[in-house]
C-alpha positions, 0 to 999 in steps of 0.5 A, spaced: 563 117 245 569 118 241 572 111 239 580 110 237 582 104 232 589 103 231 591 099 224 596 099 219 597 098 211 603 097 207 605 104 204 603 102 197 596 101 199 595 106 205 593 112 201 587 109 198 585 105 205 586 112 208 582 116 203 576 111 204 576 111 212 576 119 211 570 118 206 567 114 211 567 119 217 573 118 220 579 122 222 585 119 221 592 120 223 598 117 220 605 115 222 611 111 219 616 109 224 623 108 223 623 101 225 617 099 220 619 104 214 614 099 209 608 100 213 603 106 215 600 106 222 594 109 223 589 112 228 582 112 226 577 116 230 570 117 230 564 119 234 560 112 236 553 112 239 553 109 246 546 108 249 549 106 256 556 108 259 557 102 262 563 097 260 558 092 256 555 097 252 562 101 251 565 094 249 560 092 244 560 099 241 568 098 240 567 091 238 562 093 232 567 099 230 573 094 230 569 090 225 567 096 221 574 098 220 576 091 219 571 091 213 573 097 210 581 096 210 581 089 209 580 090 201 587 094 202 591 089 205 590 093 212 590 090 219 587 092 225 590 092 232 585 094 237 579 099 238 576 103 244 575 109 247 582 113 247 586 112 253 586 118 258 592 123 256 593 119 250 599 121 245 598 118 238 602 112 236 604 111 243 603 103 243 604 101 250 597 102 252 592 098 248 586 103 246 581 098 250 582 097 257 575 096 260 575 088 259 580 083 257 578 079 251 581 072 250 
């Protein structure tokens, strides 16, 4: 199952962090918003094995993927926003919809 992880880096550290994500098998899209010119926002995609297509397994896989990305990018000062299957009709860098919609986390 394809998972989407949204994160950001300060521009000065973004190239190194993005390179490591790509070397780790992620497809990475990048964007800089006019209102946040010092930061590079990323959307990292990767196919993740999911044993069952139920909410609990997808949720567990999304949490594991979020932790995996966090471990990679924290070295470069990156910060993870969310992770999960891309929303239906997802448009990159549209942040009205969280990636994970299966179960709320408090």
